[in-house]
N, C-alpha and C positions, 0 to 999 in steps of 0.2 A: 730575396732581394738583398744585396750586399750594401751596407751603409758606408763603408770606407774602402778606399783604394788600398791595396796592400802596401804601397810605398808610404801612404799617410800613416799607417799603423807603426811602421818602423821609425819614421821621423818623430811621431808623437812619443814613442817609448824612449827614444834617445833624449828628447827634450825633458821628459819627466826625470830621467836619470841625472841630467845636467842640473836640474832644479834641486833635486834631492841632495846633490853633492854641494852645490854652491850656496844654498841658503844657510846651512849650519856654519859654513866657512865665513860667510858675511856676518853672522851673528856673533861669532867668536873672535873676530879680529881685534876689536877694541879691548875687551877684557884681557885677552892673552898678551897684547902688546903692553898694556899697563902692568901686567904681572912681570913679564920678562924683560922688557926694554926700558920702560920709563918709570919704574918704581921709584918712589922718593927715597933718597939716601938717608940713612940715620945720621943724626947730628953728632958731630964729634964733641967730645968733652971740652976741648979747647975753645970751641965757640961759646960755650956757656961761661967760661972763665973770663972772657972779654967783656961780658955784660957788667956794667957798673951799677951799684945799688942806687936806689932812689934816695934823694935827700930826706932828712928827717922831717923837715918843715914843708913837705910837698903839698899837704892839704891847704895850708895857708896861701901858698903860691897859687894854687888853683882858684881859691876864693878871690885873690887879688886880680888875677887875670879875668875872671868872670865879671867883676865889678868894673874893670877898665873897659871890657867889651860892651857892657851894658851902657856905660857913659858914652862911648863912641856911637853906639846905636841911637841913643837919644839925640846926640848932636846931628847925626845924619837925618833923623826925622825932622828936626828943626830946620835944617838946611832945605829939605824938600818942601816943607810948609812955606818957607820964605819964598821959594821959587814959584810956588803955585799962587801965592797971594800977590 
């Protein structure tokens, strides 16, 4: 007793070959495109020359900004408390 029709065997073999060809292609598209097409460009030296140095007193400025932000936060909380009461 034959389990498959001869045409089914040919079609199934063709489909297996298509799968064996297409799966590696699908898996390699993104890595290959990143390597050959969309690779990040190295930075030019001129770009780094345009960067300005940070001020010497930068840490004090950060502390001042943090204290100002904390005070504004307290004022916001007081405003909400007044609205709720």
